DSSP file (Angstrom, degrees, kcal/mol; ACC not computed):
  #  RESIDUE AA STRUCTURE BP1 BP2  ACC     N-H-->O    O-->H-N    N-H-->O    O-->H-N    TCO  KAPPA ALPHA  PHI   PSI    X-CA   Y-CA   Z-CA
    1    1 A S    >>        0   0    0      0, 0.0     3,-1.1     0, 0.0     4,-1.0   0.000 360.0 360.0 360.0 138.2  -31.5   -7.6    7.5
    2    2 A V  H 3>  +     0   0    0      1,-0.3     4,-3.0     2,-0.2     7,-0.2   0.756 360.0  65.9 -67.5 -23.8  -34.3   -6.8    9.8
    3    3 A T  H 34 S+     0   0    0      1,-0.2    -1,-0.3     2,-0.2     6,-0.2   0.760 105.5  43.7 -69.6 -20.6  -34.3  -10.4   11.0
    4    4 A E  H <4 S+     0   0    0     -3,-1.1    -1,-0.2     6,-0.1    -2,-0.2   0.690 119.0  43.5 -90.2 -24.3  -30.8   -9.7   12.5
    5    5 A I  H  < S+     0   0    0     -4,-1.0     2,-0.5     1,-0.2    -2,-0.2   0.906 111.9  50.2 -87.4 -47.7  -31.8   -6.3   13.9
    6    6 A F    ><  -     0   0    0     -4,-3.0     3,-1.4     1,-0.1    29,-0.2  -0.835  63.6-155.3-101.7 125.5  -35.2   -7.1   15.5
    7    7 A S  T 3  S+     0   0    0     27,-3.0    28,-0.1    -2,-0.5    -1,-0.1   0.650  94.4  56.7 -71.5 -14.7  -35.6  -10.0   17.8
    8    8 A D  T 3  S+     0   0    0     26,-0.4     2,-0.5     1,-0.0    -1,-0.3   0.207  91.9  76.9-104.7  15.0  -39.3  -10.2   16.9
    9    9 A V    <   -     0   0    0     -3,-1.4     2,-0.3    -7,-0.2    -3,-0.1  -0.987  61.2-173.9-125.1 123.3  -39.0  -10.5   13.1
   10   10 A K    >   -     0   0    0     -2,-0.5     3,-1.7     1,-0.1     6,-0.2  -0.782  37.0-115.5-113.3 156.4  -38.1  -13.9   11.8
   11   11 A D  T 3  S+     0   0    0     -2,-0.3     6,-0.1     1,-0.3     5,-0.1   0.792 116.5  54.4 -57.8 -30.1  -37.3  -14.9    8.2
   12   12 A T  T 3  S+     0   0    0      4,-0.1    -1,-0.3     3,-0.1     2,-0.2   0.496  81.1 112.4 -88.5  -2.4  -40.3  -17.2    8.2
   13   13 A D  S X  S-     0   0    0     -3,-1.7     3,-1.5     1,-0.1     4,-0.3  -0.485  71.8-131.6 -71.0 139.6  -42.8  -14.5    9.3
   14   14 A W  T 3  S+     0   0    0      1,-0.3     4,-0.2    -2,-0.2     3,-0.2   0.704 107.5  47.8 -66.6 -18.7  -45.3  -13.6    6.6
   15   15 A F  T 3> S+     0   0    0      1,-0.1     4,-2.5     2,-0.1    -1,-0.3   0.343  79.2 103.8-101.8   5.0  -44.5   -9.9    7.2
   16   16 A A  H <> S+     0   0    0     -3,-1.5     4,-2.4     1,-0.2     5,-0.2   0.908  82.5  47.0 -55.5 -46.5  -40.7  -10.1    7.1
   17   17 A D  H  > S+     0   0    0     -4,-0.3     4,-2.0     1,-0.2    -1,-0.2   0.874 112.0  50.2 -67.0 -34.5  -40.4   -8.7    3.6
   18   18 A E  H  > S+     0   0    0      2,-0.2     4,-2.4    -4,-0.2     5,-0.2   0.894 110.5  49.8 -66.9 -41.0  -42.8   -5.8    4.4
   19   19 A V  H  X S+     0   0    0     -4,-2.5     4,-2.1     1,-0.2    -2,-0.2   0.922 110.4  50.3 -62.8 -42.3  -40.8   -4.9    7.5
   20   20 A Q  H  X S+     0   0    0     -4,-2.4     4,-2.7    -5,-0.2    -2,-0.2   0.915 110.2  51.6 -60.1 -43.5  -37.6   -5.0    5.5
   21   21 A Y  H  X S+     0   0    0     -4,-2.0     4,-2.0     1,-0.2     6,-0.2   0.947 112.7  42.1 -61.3 -53.5  -39.2   -2.7    2.9
   22   22 A V  H  <>S+     0   0    0     -4,-2.4     5,-1.8     1,-0.2     6,-1.7   0.819 116.1  50.1 -68.7 -28.0  -40.4    0.0    5.4
   23   23 A Y  H ><5S+     0   0    0     -4,-2.1     3,-0.7    -5,-0.2    -1,-0.2   0.901 110.4  49.0 -71.9 -41.5  -37.2   -0.2    7.3
   24   24 A D  H 3<5S+     0   0    0     -4,-2.7    -2,-0.2     1,-0.2    -1,-0.2   0.842 113.0  47.8 -63.5 -36.0  -35.0    0.2    4.2
   25   25 A K  T 3<5S-     0   0    0     -4,-2.0    -1,-0.2    -5,-0.2    -2,-0.2   0.521 111.7-119.5 -86.0  -5.1  -37.1    3.2    3.0
   26   26 A G  T < 5S+     0   0    0     -3,-0.7    -3,-0.2    -4,-0.3     3,-0.1   0.673  80.2 121.9  78.2  12.8  -36.9    4.9    6.5
   27   27 A I  S   <S+     0   0    0     -5,-1.8     2,-0.4     1,-0.3    -4,-0.2   0.884  82.1  13.8 -78.5 -39.8  -40.8    4.8    6.7
   28   28 A M        -     0   0    0     -6,-1.7    -1,-0.3    -9,-0.2    -2,-0.3  -0.998  58.9-178.1-136.5 141.8  -40.7    2.8    9.9
   29   29 A T        -     0   0    0     -2,-0.4     2,-0.1     1,-0.3     3,-0.1   0.443  48.3-100.7-118.9  -3.1  -37.8    2.1   12.2
   30   30 A G        -     0   0    0      6,-0.2    -1,-0.3     1,-0.1     6,-0.3  -0.269  31.2 -88.0 100.1 168.5  -39.1   -0.1   14.9
   31   31 A V  S    S+     0   0    0      4,-1.5     2,-0.2    -2,-0.1     5,-0.2   0.773 107.0   0.5 -88.9 -28.5  -40.2    0.5   18.5
   32   32 A S  S    S-     0   0    0      3,-2.0     3,-0.1    -3,-0.1    -1,-0.0  -0.784  89.7 -87.2-140.9-176.0  -36.7    0.1   20.0
   33   33 A D  S    S+     0   0    0     -2,-0.2     3,-0.1     1,-0.2    -3,-0.0   0.705 128.1  28.3 -69.0 -20.9  -33.3   -0.7   18.6
   34   34 A T  S    S+     0   0    0      1,-0.1   -27,-3.0   -28,-0.1   -26,-0.4   0.397 114.8  61.5-124.8   1.3  -34.0   -4.4   18.9
   35   35 A T        +     0   0    0    -29,-0.2    -3,-2.0   -28,-0.1    -4,-1.5  -0.987  38.5 179.5-134.6 144.0  -37.8   -4.7   18.5
   36   36 A F        -     0   0    0     -2,-0.4    -6,-0.2    -6,-0.3    -1,-0.1   0.677  32.4-145.9-103.7 -29.9  -40.2   -3.9   15.7
   37   37 A E    >   +     0   0    0      1,-0.1     3,-1.4    -7,-0.1   -28,-0.1   0.954  25.6 174.7  59.9  57.2  -43.4   -5.1   17.6
   38   38 A P  T 3  S+     0   0    0      0, 0.0    -1,-0.1     0, 0.0   -29,-0.0   0.671  75.5  53.4 -66.3 -16.9  -45.2   -6.4   14.5
   39   39 A E  T 3  S+     0   0    0      2,-0.1     2,-0.2     3,-0.0    -2,-0.1   0.454  85.7 104.7 -96.0  -2.6  -48.0   -7.8   16.6
   40   40 A T  S <  S-     0   0    0     -3,-1.4     2,-0.0     1,-0.1     0, 0.0  -0.582  82.0-102.6 -81.2 140.7  -48.7   -4.6   18.5
   41   41 A A        -     0   0    0     -2,-0.2     2,-0.3     1,-0.1    -1,-0.1  -0.324  35.4-121.8 -63.4 143.6  -51.8   -2.6   17.5
   42   42 A V        -     0   0    0     64,-0.2    64,-3.1    -3,-0.1     2,-0.2  -0.667  24.4-143.0 -89.8 138.5  -51.2    0.4   15.3
   43   43 A T  B  >  -A  105   0A   0     -2,-0.3     4,-1.8    62,-0.3    62,-0.2  -0.538  23.7-112.8 -99.8 168.8  -52.3    3.8   16.5
   44   44 A R  H  > S+     0   0    0     60,-2.0     4,-2.2    57,-0.4     5,-0.2   0.880 119.3  54.5 -65.8 -35.6  -53.7    6.7   14.6
   45   45 A A  H  > S+     0   0    0     57,-2.3     4,-2.4    59,-0.2    -1,-0.2   0.902 105.2  53.8 -61.0 -41.2  -50.5    8.7   15.4
   46   46 A T  H  > S+     0   0    0     56,-0.4     4,-2.5     2,-0.2    -1,-0.2   0.913 107.8  50.6 -61.8 -43.1  -48.4    5.9   13.9
   47   47 A I  H  X S+     0   0    0     -4,-1.8     4,-2.5     2,-0.2     5,-0.2   0.953 112.0  44.3 -63.3 -51.0  -50.4    6.1   10.6
   48   48 A V  H  X S+     0   0    0     -4,-2.2     4,-2.3     1,-0.2    -1,-0.2   0.894 114.1  51.1 -63.2 -35.8  -50.1    9.8   10.1
   49   49 A Q  H  X S+     0   0    0     -4,-2.4     4,-2.2    -5,-0.2    -1,-0.2   0.895 110.0  50.2 -65.4 -37.8  -46.4    9.7   11.0
   50   50 A T  H  X S+     0   0    0     -4,-2.5     4,-2.8    -5,-0.2    -2,-0.2   0.924 110.5  48.1 -64.8 -43.6  -45.9    6.9    8.5
   51   51 A L  H  X S+     0   0    0     -4,-2.5     4,-1.9     2,-0.2    -2,-0.2   0.902 111.6  52.0 -61.6 -41.2  -47.6    8.8    5.7
   52   52 A Y  H  <>S+     0   0    0     -4,-2.3     5,-2.7    -5,-0.2    -2,-0.2   0.896 111.8  45.5 -61.6 -41.9  -45.5   11.9    6.7
   53   53 A K  H ><5S+     0   0    0     -4,-2.2     3,-2.0     3,-0.2    -2,-0.2   0.915 109.2  55.4 -65.2 -45.3  -42.3    9.8    6.4
   54   54 A L  H 3<5S+     0   0    0     -4,-2.8    -2,-0.2     1,-0.3    -1,-0.2   0.852 105.3  53.7 -56.8 -36.0  -43.5    8.3    3.2
   55   55 A E  T 3<5S-     0   0    0     -4,-1.9    -1,-0.3    -5,-0.2    -2,-0.2   0.465 127.3-100.8 -79.8  -2.3  -43.9   11.9    1.9
   56   56 A G  T < 5 -     0   0    0     -3,-2.0    -3,-0.2     1,-0.1    -2,-0.1   0.658  55.0 -83.6  93.9  17.3  -40.3   12.6    2.8
   57   57 A K      < -     0   0    0     -5,-2.7    -4,-0.1    -6,-0.2    -1,-0.1   0.945  59.3-153.9  47.5  64.5  -41.0   14.5    6.1
   58   58 A P        -     0   0    0      0, 0.0    -1,-0.1     0, 0.0    26,-0.1  -0.283  28.2 -85.7 -63.8 150.5  -41.6   17.9    4.5
   59   59 A G        -     0   0    0      1,-0.1     2,-0.5     2,-0.0    -2,-0.0  -0.241  41.0-155.8 -54.4 140.6  -41.0   20.9    6.6
   60   60 A V        +     0   0    0      1,-0.1     3,-0.1    -3,-0.1    24,-0.1  -0.982  29.1 154.0-125.4 121.9  -43.8   22.1    8.8
   61   61 A S        +     0   0    0     -2,-0.5     2,-0.7     1,-0.1    -1,-0.1   0.574  58.4  74.5-117.6 -18.7  -44.1   25.7   10.0
   62   62 A D        +     0   0    0      1,-0.1     4,-0.2    21,-0.0    25,-0.1  -0.880  42.7 162.2-104.9 113.8  -47.8   26.1   10.6
   63   63 A F     >  +     0   0    0     -2,-0.7     4,-3.5     1,-0.1     5,-0.2   0.123  40.8 112.7-111.9  16.6  -49.0   24.3   13.8
   64   64 A T  H  > S+     0   0    0      2,-0.2     4,-1.4     1,-0.2    -1,-0.1   0.941  82.0  39.9 -58.6 -53.2  -52.3   26.2   14.1
   65   65 A K  H  > S+     0   0    0      2,-0.2     4,-0.5     1,-0.2    -1,-0.2   0.917 118.1  49.9 -64.8 -42.3  -54.6   23.2   13.4
   66   66 A Y  H >4 S+     0   0    0      1,-0.2     3,-1.4     2,-0.2    -2,-0.2   0.944 111.3  47.9 -60.6 -50.3  -52.4   21.0   15.5
   67   67 A D  H 3< S+     0   0    0     -4,-3.5    -1,-0.2     1,-0.3    -2,-0.2   0.731 101.7  65.4 -66.3 -22.5  -52.3   23.4   18.4
   68   68 A S  H 3< S+     0   0    0     -4,-1.4    -1,-0.3    -5,-0.2     2,-0.2   0.650  83.5  92.4 -76.0 -12.5  -56.1   23.9   18.3
   69   69 A L  S X< S-     0   0    0     -3,-1.4     3,-0.6    -4,-0.5    30,-0.2  -0.548  73.4-140.9 -80.3 146.8  -56.6   20.2   19.3
   70   70 A D  T 3  S+     0   0    0     28,-3.0    29,-0.2     1,-0.2    -1,-0.1   0.608  95.0  53.1 -83.7 -12.1  -57.1   19.5   23.0
   71   71 A D  T 3  S+     0   0    0     27,-0.3     2,-0.3     2,-0.0    -1,-0.2  -0.068  85.1 100.0-119.5  34.9  -55.0   16.2   22.9
   72   72 A T    <   -     0   0    0     -3,-0.6     2,-0.3    -5,-0.1     3,-0.0  -0.874  52.8-151.2-119.5 154.9  -51.7   17.3   21.3
   73   73 A L        -     0   0    0     -2,-0.3     3,-0.3     1,-0.1    -2,-0.0  -0.866  20.5-127.1-122.6 154.7  -48.4   18.1   22.9
   74   74 A D  S    S+     0   0    0     -2,-0.3     2,-0.6     1,-0.3    -1,-0.1   0.848 102.6  38.4 -71.1 -32.3  -45.5   20.4   21.9
   75   75 A S  S    S+     0   0    0      4,-0.1     2,-0.3     3,-0.0    -1,-0.3  -0.752  80.8 123.3-125.7  89.5  -42.9   17.8   22.1
   76   76 A I    >   -     0   0    0     -2,-0.6     3,-1.8    -3,-0.3     4,-0.3  -0.983  66.6-112.7-141.6 151.9  -44.0   14.4   20.9
   77   77 A W  T 3  S+     0   0    0     -2,-0.3     4,-0.3     1,-0.3     3,-0.2   0.757 114.9  44.1 -60.9 -26.7  -42.6   12.1   18.2
   78   78 A W  T 3> S+     0   0    0      1,-0.1     4,-2.8     2,-0.1     5,-0.3   0.344  80.9 106.1-101.2   8.0  -45.6   12.5   15.9
   79   79 A R  H <> S+     0   0    0     -3,-1.8     4,-2.5     1,-0.2     5,-0.2   0.917  83.9  41.0 -52.0 -56.0  -46.0   16.3   16.2
   80   80 A N  H  > S+     0   0    0     -4,-0.3     4,-2.8     1,-0.2    -1,-0.2   0.908 114.9  53.3 -64.3 -41.4  -44.7   17.2   12.8
   81   81 A G  H  > S+     0   0    0     -4,-0.3     4,-2.5     1,-0.2    -2,-0.2   0.933 112.6  42.0 -60.0 -47.9  -46.5   14.3   11.1
   82   82 A L  H  X S+     0   0    0     -4,-2.8     4,-3.0     2,-0.2     5,-0.2   0.911 113.6  52.6 -67.8 -40.5  -49.9   15.2   12.5
   83   83 A A  H  X S+     0   0    0     -4,-2.5     4,-2.5    -5,-0.3    -2,-0.2   0.924 113.0  45.3 -58.5 -44.6  -49.4   18.9   11.8
   84   84 A W  H  X S+     0   0    0     -4,-2.8     4,-2.2    -5,-0.2     6,-0.3   0.950 113.5  49.6 -61.0 -48.5  -48.5   18.1    8.2
   85   85 A A  H  X>S+     0   0    0     -4,-2.5     6,-1.8     1,-0.2     5,-1.7   0.892 113.1  46.5 -62.8 -42.5  -51.4   15.7    7.9
   86   86 A L  H ><5S+     0   0    0     -4,-3.0     3,-0.8     4,-0.2    -1,-0.2   0.936 113.1  49.3 -64.3 -46.4  -53.9   18.3    9.3
   87   87 A N  H 3<5S+     0   0    0     -4,-2.5    -2,-0.2     1,-0.2    -1,-0.2   0.817 114.8  44.0 -63.6 -32.0  -52.6   21.0    7.1
   88   88 A E  H 3<5S-     0   0    0     -4,-2.2    -1,-0.2    -5,-0.2    -2,-0.2   0.467 113.0-113.6 -94.3  -2.4  -52.8   18.9    3.9
   89   89 A G  T <<5S+     0   0    0     -3,-0.8    -3,-0.2    -4,-0.7    -4,-0.1   0.584  84.5 120.2  82.5   9.6  -56.2   17.5    4.7
   90   90 A V  S   <S+     0   0    0     -5,-1.7     2,-0.3    -6,-0.3    27,-0.2   0.827  81.6  23.9 -73.1 -33.4  -54.8   13.9    5.1
   91   91 A A        -     0   0    0     -6,-1.8     2,-0.3    -9,-0.2    -2,-0.3  -0.935  66.8-168.2-131.1 155.6  -56.1   13.9    8.7
   92   92 A K        -     0   0    0     -2,-0.3     2,-0.1     8,-0.1    -6,-0.0  -0.978  21.3-123.9-136.8 149.3  -58.9   15.7   10.5
   93   93 A G        -     0   0    0     -2,-0.3     2,-1.2     1,-0.1     7,-0.3  -0.414  40.0 -90.0 -83.9 170.2  -59.6   16.0   14.2
   94   94 A D  B >>> -B   99   0B   0      5,-4.3     4,-1.9     1,-0.2     5,-1.2  -0.713  41.7-165.7 -79.9 100.5  -62.9   15.0   15.8
   95   95 A S  T 345S+     0   0    0     -2,-1.2    -1,-0.2     1,-0.2     5,-0.0   0.782  81.9  59.7 -66.7 -26.2  -64.5   18.5   15.5
   96   96 A K  T 345S+     0   0    0      1,-0.2    -1,-0.2    -3,-0.1    -2,-0.1   0.885 122.9  21.1 -66.2 -38.7  -67.2   17.5   18.0
   97   97 A N  T <45S-     0   0    0     -3,-0.6    -2,-0.2     2,-0.2    -1,-0.2   0.409 101.7-126.3-110.9   0.0  -64.8   16.8   20.8
   98   98 A N  T  <5S+     0   0    0     -4,-1.9   -28,-3.0     1,-0.2   -27,-0.3   0.868  70.5 111.7  56.7  43.8  -61.8   18.8   19.5
   99   99 A V  B   < -B   94   0B   0     -5,-1.2    -5,-4.3   -30,-0.2    -1,-0.2  -0.879  59.1-152.9-136.9 166.5  -59.4   15.9   19.6
  100  100 A F        -     0   0    0     -2,-0.3    -8,-0.1    -7,-0.3    -1,-0.1   0.583  31.7-140.1-108.9 -23.4  -57.4   13.6   17.3
  101  101 A N    >   +     0   0    0      1,-0.1     3,-1.2     2,-0.1   -57,-0.4   0.978  28.3 178.3  59.3  58.8  -57.2   10.6   19.6
  102  102 A P  T 3  S+     0   0    0      0, 0.0   -57,-2.3     0, 0.0   -56,-0.4   0.808  73.7  51.1 -64.2 -30.4  -53.6    9.8   18.6
  103  103 A D  T 3  S+     0   0    0    -59,-0.2     2,-0.1   -60,-0.2    -2,-0.1   0.504  85.6 108.4 -88.8  -4.7  -53.2    6.9   20.9
  104  104 A N  S <  S-     0   0    0     -3,-1.2   -60,-2.0     1,-0.1   -59,-0.2  -0.424  82.8 -98.5 -70.5 146.7  -56.4    5.1   19.8
  105  105 A E  B     -A   43   0A   0    -62,-0.2     2,-0.3    -2,-0.1   -62,-0.3  -0.423  42.1-112.4 -61.2 137.1  -56.0    2.0   17.7
  106  106 A V        -     0   0    0    -64,-3.1   -64,-0.2    -2,-0.1     2,-0.2  -0.557  33.8-148.8 -71.1 131.5  -56.4    2.8   14.0
  107  107 A T     >  -     0   0    0     -2,-0.3     4,-2.8     1,-0.1     5,-0.2  -0.502  28.0-106.6 -92.3 170.9  -59.7    1.2   12.7
  108  108 A R  H  > S+     0   0    0      2,-0.2     4,-2.7     1,-0.2     5,-0.2   0.878 124.5  52.7 -65.4 -34.7  -60.2    0.0    9.1
  109  109 A E  H  > S+     0   0    0      2,-0.2     4,-2.3     1,-0.2    -1,-0.2   0.933 110.6  47.5 -64.3 -45.3  -62.4    3.1    8.6
  110  110 A D  H  > S+     0   0    0      2,-0.2     4,-2.9     1,-0.2     5,-0.2   0.955 113.6  46.8 -56.8 -51.0  -59.6    5.3    9.9
  111  111 A L  H  X S+     0   0    0     -4,-2.8     4,-2.5     1,-0.2     5,-0.2   0.920 112.0  49.2 -60.3 -46.4  -57.0    3.6    7.7
  112  112 A A  H  X S+     0   0    0     -4,-2.7     4,-2.7     1,-0.2    -1,-0.2   0.931 113.5  48.0 -59.9 -43.8  -59.1    3.7    4.6
  113  113 A T  H  X S+     0   0    0     -4,-2.3     4,-2.5     2,-0.2     5,-0.2   0.904 110.8  48.9 -65.8 -43.5  -59.8    7.4    5.2
  114  114 A F  H  X S+     0   0    0     -4,-2.9     4,-2.3     2,-0.2    -1,-0.2   0.941 116.1  44.2 -60.8 -45.7  -56.2    8.4    5.8
  115  115 A I  H  X S+     0   0    0     -4,-2.5     4,-2.5    -5,-0.2    -2,-0.2   0.895 112.3  51.9 -68.5 -38.2  -55.1    6.6    2.7
  116  116 A Y  H  X S+     0   0    0     -4,-2.7     4,-2.1    -5,-0.2    -1,-0.2   0.928 112.8  45.3 -60.9 -46.8  -57.9    7.9    0.6
  117  117 A R  H  X S+     0   0    0     -4,-2.5     4,-2.5   -27,-0.2    -2,-0.2   0.861 112.0  51.9 -66.8 -36.3  -57.1   11.5    1.7
  118  118 A Y  H  X S+     0   0    0     -4,-2.3     4,-2.1    -5,-0.2    -2,-0.2   0.906 108.1  51.8 -65.5 -41.2  -53.4   10.9    1.1
  119  119 A A  H  <>S+     0   0    0     -4,-2.5     5,-2.9     2,-0.2     4,-0.3   0.902 109.9  48.8 -62.3 -40.5  -54.2    9.6   -2.4
  120  120 A Q  H ><5S+     0   0    0     -4,-2.1     3,-1.8     1,-0.2    -2,-0.2   0.938 109.4  52.8 -62.8 -44.7  -56.2   12.8   -3.0
  121  121 A Y  H 3<5S+     0   0    0     -4,-2.5    -2,-0.2     1,-0.3    -1,-0.2   0.875 108.6  50.8 -54.2 -40.9  -53.3   14.8   -1.7
  122  122 A K  T 3<5S-     0   0    0     -4,-2.1    -1,-0.3    -5,-0.1    -2,-0.2   0.461 121.3-109.2 -80.1  -3.4  -51.0   13.0   -4.2
  123  123 A G  T < 5 +     0   0    0     -3,-1.8     2,-0.2    -4,-0.3    -3,-0.2   0.663  63.1 156.5  84.9  16.9  -53.4   13.8   -7.1
  124  124 A V      < -     0   0    0     -5,-2.9     2,-0.6    -6,-0.2    -1,-0.3  -0.550  51.5-110.5 -77.5 142.7  -54.6   10.2   -7.5
  125  125 A D        +     0   0    0     -2,-0.2    -1,-0.1     1,-0.1    -5,-0.1  -0.618  38.9 175.6 -73.0 117.2  -58.0    9.8   -9.2
  126  126 A V        +     0   0    0     -2,-0.6    -1,-0.1     2,-0.1     2,-0.1   0.130  28.0 135.3-109.9  16.9  -60.3    8.5   -6.3
  127  127 A E        -     0   0    0      1,-0.1     2,-0.3     2,-0.0     3,-0.0  -0.435  54.0-124.0 -67.0 140.8  -63.6    8.5   -8.3
  128  128 A L        -     0   0    0      1,-0.1    -1,-0.1     2,-0.1     4,-0.1  -0.613   1.1-140.0 -88.5 146.2  -65.6    5.4   -7.7
  129  129 A E  S    S+     0   0    0     -2,-0.3     2,-0.1     2,-0.1    -1,-0.1   0.884  87.3  10.9 -67.0 -41.1  -66.7    3.1  -10.5
  130  130 A G  S    S-     0   0    0      1,-0.2     2,-0.2    -3,-0.0    -2,-0.1  -0.397 101.2 -64.5-119.7-162.9  -70.1    2.6   -8.9
  131  131 A T     >  -     0   0    0     -2,-0.1     4,-2.1     1,-0.1     5,-0.2  -0.526  42.8-115.5 -87.2 159.3  -72.1    4.0   -6.0
  132  132 A V  H  > S+     0   0    0      1,-0.2     4,-3.3     2,-0.2     5,-0.3   0.928 118.7  50.2 -57.5 -45.3  -70.9    3.8   -2.5
  133  133 A E  H  > S+     0   0    0      1,-0.2     4,-3.0     2,-0.2    -1,-0.2   0.910 109.0  51.0 -60.7 -41.9  -74.0    1.7   -1.7
  134  134 A G  H  4 S+     0   0    0      1,-0.2    -1,-0.2     2,-0.2    -2,-0.2   0.857 116.1  41.3 -67.0 -33.4  -73.3   -0.6   -4.6
  135  135 A I  H  < S+     0   0    0     -4,-2.1    -2,-0.2     1,-0.1    -1,-0.2   0.908 122.5  38.5 -77.9 -43.2  -69.7   -1.1   -3.5
  136  136 A L  H >< S+     0   0    0     -4,-3.3     3,-2.3    -5,-0.2    -2,-0.2   0.779  82.0 177.4 -82.1 -26.9  -70.4   -1.4    0.2
  137  137 A G  T 3< S-     0   0    0     -4,-3.0    -1,-0.2    -5,-0.3    -2,-0.1  -0.406  73.0 -17.1  60.2-130.4  -73.6   -3.4   -0.1
  138  138 A D  T 3  S+     0   0    0     -2,-0.1    -1,-0.3    -4,-0.1     2,-0.1   0.374 101.2 129.3 -88.3   4.2  -74.9   -4.3    3.4
  139  139 A T    <   -     0   0    0     -3,-2.3     2,-0.6    -6,-0.2    -3,-0.1  -0.378  59.9-127.0 -65.8 134.8  -71.5   -3.5    5.1
  140  140 A F        +     0   0    0     -2,-0.1     2,-0.4    -4,-0.0    -1,-0.1  -0.736  40.8 159.4 -86.1 120.7  -71.8   -1.1    8.0
  141  141 A V        -     0   0    0     -2,-0.6     5,-0.1   -32,-0.0    -5,-0.0  -0.993  44.3-105.9-140.0 135.1  -69.5    1.8    7.7
  142  142 A N    >>  -     0   0    0     -2,-0.4     3,-1.5     1,-0.1     4,-0.7  -0.215  33.5-114.3 -57.5 148.2  -69.9    5.2    9.5
  143  143 A D  G >4 S+     0   0    0      1,-0.3     3,-0.9     2,-0.2     4,-0.4   0.868 113.5  60.1 -52.3 -43.1  -71.1    8.0    7.3
  144  144 A W  G 34 S+     0   0    0      1,-0.2    -1,-0.3     2,-0.1     4,-0.2   0.717 114.5  35.1 -63.0 -20.6  -67.8   10.0    7.7
  145  145 A A  G <> S+     0   0    0     -3,-1.5     4,-3.1     2,-0.1     5,-0.3   0.423  86.9 102.6-112.7  -0.4  -65.8    7.0    6.1
  146  146 A R  H <X S+     0   0    0     -3,-0.9     4,-2.5    -4,-0.7     5,-0.2   0.897  84.7  41.6 -56.6 -50.5  -68.3    5.7    3.5
  147  147 A T  H  > S+     0   0    0     -4,-0.4     4,-2.3     2,-0.2    -1,-0.2   0.926 118.8  46.0 -64.9 -46.2  -66.8    7.1    0.4
  148  148 A A  H  > S+     0   0    0      2,-0.2     4,-2.4     1,-0.2    -2,-0.2   0.913 113.9  49.0 -62.6 -42.4  -63.1    6.4    1.5
  149  149 A F  H  X S+     0   0    0     -4,-3.1     4,-2.1     2,-0.2    -2,-0.2   0.897 110.2  50.3 -65.3 -42.9  -64.1    2.8    2.6
  150  150 A A  H  X S+     0   0    0     -4,-2.5     4,-2.9    -5,-0.3    -1,-0.2   0.912 111.9  49.0 -62.3 -42.4  -65.8    2.1   -0.7
  151  151 A W  H  X S+     0   0    0     -4,-2.3     4,-2.5     1,-0.2     6,-0.3   0.911 108.8  52.5 -59.0 -45.2  -62.7    3.4   -2.6
  152  152 A A  H  <>S+     0   0    0     -4,-2.4     6,-1.8     2,-0.2     5,-1.5   0.874 112.3  45.4 -62.4 -37.4  -60.5    1.2   -0.4
  153  153 A I  H ><5S+     0   0    0     -4,-2.1     3,-1.0     4,-0.2    -2,-0.2   0.941 112.6  51.1 -67.1 -48.4  -62.7   -1.8   -1.3
  154  154 A E  H 3<5S+     0   0    0     -4,-2.9    -2,-0.2     1,-0.3    -1,-0.2   0.861 113.4  44.0 -60.3 -38.1  -62.8   -0.9   -5.0
  155  155 A T  T 3<5S-     0   0    0     -4,-2.5    -1,-0.3    -5,-0.2    -2,-0.2   0.537 115.2-113.2 -86.7  -5.0  -59.0   -0.5   -5.3
  156  156 A G  T < 5S+     0   0    0     -3,-1.0    -3,-0.2    -4,-0.5    -4,-0.1   0.543  82.2 123.7  85.9   5.0  -58.3   -3.7   -3.3
  157  157 A L  S   <S+     0   0    0     -5,-1.5     2,-0.5    -6,-0.3    -4,-0.2   0.910  80.4  33.3 -61.6 -41.4  -56.8   -1.9   -0.4
  158  158 A I  S    S+     0   0    0     -6,-1.8     2,-0.4    -9,-0.2    -2,-0.3  -0.961  74.3 178.3-117.5 133.5  -59.3   -3.6    1.9
  159  159 A K        -     0   0    0     -2,-0.5     2,-0.1    -3,-0.1    -6,-0.0  -0.966  24.0-125.3-130.0 149.4  -60.6   -7.1    1.2
  160  160 A G        -     0   0    0     -2,-0.4     2,-0.3    -7,-0.1     7,-0.1  -0.275  23.3-140.7 -80.2 174.8  -63.0   -9.2    3.2
  161  161 A K        -     0   0    0     -2,-0.1     7,-2.7     5,-0.1     2,-0.5  -0.947   7.5-125.9-136.2 158.0  -62.2  -12.6    4.5
  162  162 A T  E     -C  167   0C   0     -2,-0.3     2,-0.5     5,-0.2     5,-0.2  -0.919  22.4-175.2-108.8 126.1  -64.2  -15.8    4.7
  163  163 A I  E >  S-C  166   0C   0      3,-2.8     3,-1.9    -2,-0.5    -2,-0.0  -0.976  74.5 -18.2-123.2 120.6  -64.4  -17.6    8.1
  164  164 A N  T 3  S-     0   0    0     -2,-0.5    -1,-0.2     1,-0.3     3,-0.1   0.869 129.6 -51.0  53.5  41.4  -66.1  -20.9    8.2
  165  165 A G  T 3  S+     0   0    0      1,-0.2     2,-0.5    -3,-0.0    -1,-0.3   0.453 116.1 113.7  82.0   1.1  -67.9  -20.2    4.9
  166  166 A V  E <   -C  163   0C   0     -3,-1.9    -3,-2.8     2,-0.0     2,-0.2  -0.922  62.0-135.0-108.7 125.5  -69.2  -16.7    6.0
  167  167 A S  E      C  162   0C   0     -2,-0.5    -5,-0.2    -5,-0.2    -7,-0.0  -0.590 360.0 360.0 -79.7 140.6  -67.8  -13.6    4.3
  168  168 A E              0   0    0     -7,-2.7    -6,-0.1    -2,-0.2    -1,-0.1   0.262 360.0 360.0-121.1 360.0  -66.9  -10.7    6.6
């Protein structure tokens, strides 16, 4: 049980079952031998590495796109994951600045886009039922993420919340 392995995961935590699932599947293993750090912000590198592990960690031999970015290293824990994600179109670097920003906190736009592209990679139908504008309404989303974000809303991957009677 992850509650016996990780000092920061308790049976009563709302995320305990999810931590157990990703641990059992080898998708996530924790930050150390004794901590999972469920309250720590997730980085862009963590997301691509997680998708790479979810895919079974396929072999990577082409590092051309990875090496072309200015903020990547030869020996880092997420190297193969990002190289795979770049090669398969699951991730893209910031072409304007030639970086991936692996240590940046993943935003909802980032997450929706990574999962949308992963779904495309897996052959999932990602066509929208309505228009992006109809699904997003007045929600502000950057142009580069609009279609993926609308898909994430339509599929229930992202849901809003109500705080003090106001929807966000």
